[in-house]
C-alpha positions as CSV (number, residue, x, y, z in Angstrom):
1,M,146.5,-17.9,-35.0
2,A,148.9,-15.3,-33.8
3,H,148.6,-13.6,-30.3
4,P,150.2,-10.7,-29.3
5,G,153.4,-10.5,-27.5
6,V,153.3,-14.6,-28.2
7,V,156.5,-16.2,-30.3
8,A,156.4,-19.7,-29.1
9,Q,153.8,-22.6,-28.7
10,R,155.2,-26.4,-27.2
11,G,152.3,-28.7,-27.0
12,G,149.8,-26.3,-25.3
13,E,151.8,-24.3,-23.6
14,R,152.9,-20.6,-24.8
15,V,156.2,-19.1,-24.1
16,A,156.0,-15.2,-24.5
17,D,158.8,-13.7,-26.4
18,R,159.7,-11.4,-22.5
19,V,160.1,-15.0,-21.1
20,Y,162.9,-15.8,-23.3
21,R,164.9,-11.8,-22.8
22,R,164.6,-12.8,-18.4
23,I,165.5,-15.6,-18.4
24,A,168.4,-14.9,-20.2
25,A,169.2,-12.1,-18.7
26,R,169.1,-13.1,-15.4
27,A,171.7,-16.0,-16.3
28,A,173.6,-13.2,-18.4
29,A,173.6,-11.5,-14.5
30,D,174.4,-14.2,-12.7
31,A,176.6,-16.3,-14.6
32,L,178.7,-12.7,-14.7
33,A,178.1,-11.6,-10.7
34,P,181.7,-13.0,-10.0
35,A,183.0,-10.0,-12.3
36,W,181.5,-7.7,-10.6
37,Q,182.8,-8.6,-6.9
38,G,184.9,-6.4,-4.6
39,R,182.7,-3.6,-6.3
40,P,180.1,-1.8,-5.7
41,G,176.8,-3.3,-6.4
42,T,176.2,-5.7,-8.6
43,G,176.8,-4.5,-12.1
44,P,174.3,-3.1,-14.2
45,Y,171.3,-5.7,-15.5
46,P,171.5,-6.5,-18.8
47,K,169.7,-6.7,-21.7
48,V,168.7,-8.9,-23.7
49,S,166.4,-9.0,-27.3
50,A,164.8,-12.2,-28.7
51,L,163.9,-13.6,-31.7
52,L,161.5,-16.7,-32.4
53,S,161.7,-18.2,-35.4
54,H,160.4,-21.5,-36.8
55,G,160.3,-23.0,-33.2
56,R,163.8,-21.6,-32.2
57,V,165.7,-18.1,-30.4
58,R,168.0,-15.8,-31.2
59,L,169.6,-14.1,-28.4
60,T,170.9,-10.2,-28.7
61,L,172.4,-9.4,-25.1
62,H,173.7,-6.0,-24.2
63,L,176.2,-6.1,-21.5
64,E,178.1,-4.2,-19.5
65,L,181.5,-5.7,-18.0
66,P,183.8,-4.3,-15.4
67,F,187.5,-3.2,-16.6
68,P,190.4,-4.2,-16.7
69,S,188.6,-7.7,-17.2
70,D,189.0,-10.5,-19.9
71,V,186.0,-8.8,-22.4
72,G,186.0,-11.5,-24.2
73,T,185.9,-14.5,-21.6
74,L,183.7,-12.6,-20.0
75,A,181.4,-11.9,-22.7
76,R,181.3,-15.9,-23.5
77,T,180.8,-16.7,-20.3
78,A,177.7,-14.5,-20.4
79,R,176.1,-16.1,-23.8
80,D,177.4,-19.7,-22.3
81,A,175.1,-19.9,-19.7
82,A,172.2,-17.7,-21.3
83,C,172.0,-20.1,-23.8
84,R,172.3,-22.5,-21.5
85,T,169.6,-21.4,-19.2
86,V,167.0,-20.8,-21.9
87,T,167.2,-24.0,-23.3
88,E,166.6,-26.5,-20.4
89,L,164.1,-23.6,-18.8
90,T,161.9,-23.5,-22.8
91,G,162.7,-26.2,-24.2
92,T,163.1,-24.0,-27.2
93,P,167.0,-24.7,-29.0
94,V,169.0,-21.4,-29.2
95,T,170.5,-21.0,-32.9
96,G,172.3,-18.3,-32.0
97,A,173.0,-15.3,-29.2
98,D,175.3,-12.0,-30.4
99,V,176.8,-10.6,-27.9
100,I,177.1,-6.2,-28.0
101,V,179.2,-4.5,-24.8
102,D,178.3,-1.1,-24.3
103,R,180.1,0.0,-21.3
104,L,183.4,-1.0,-19.9
105,H,183.2,-0.1,-15.9
106,P,186.3,0.9,-14.6
107,A,187.4,0.9,-11.6
108,A,187.1,3.8,-9.1
109,A,190.8,4.5,-8.4
110,G,192.6,3.8,-4.8
């Protein structure tokens, strides 16, 4: 039986799709926090979508990153943290994660 907003079922518990999104976004934000040090604020919060299929979840992370920085390394760091944390906290395997860098934030001229 399908339930609106429910994307997974483990035993008698159900995990809503928004839970995967929130866990992944928080993990990515925490992983990126050191890159934002020395800049105003903590950096934009990542936007995440999650697609559950056959008991596995696939993530898409939309990131805004500081610049200059090693964009590839930051993207991998955020992706790896999101995948690891989702699996650890929900028990749902992550089959993959796409990272889209939507914007680069240049350092303030000083």
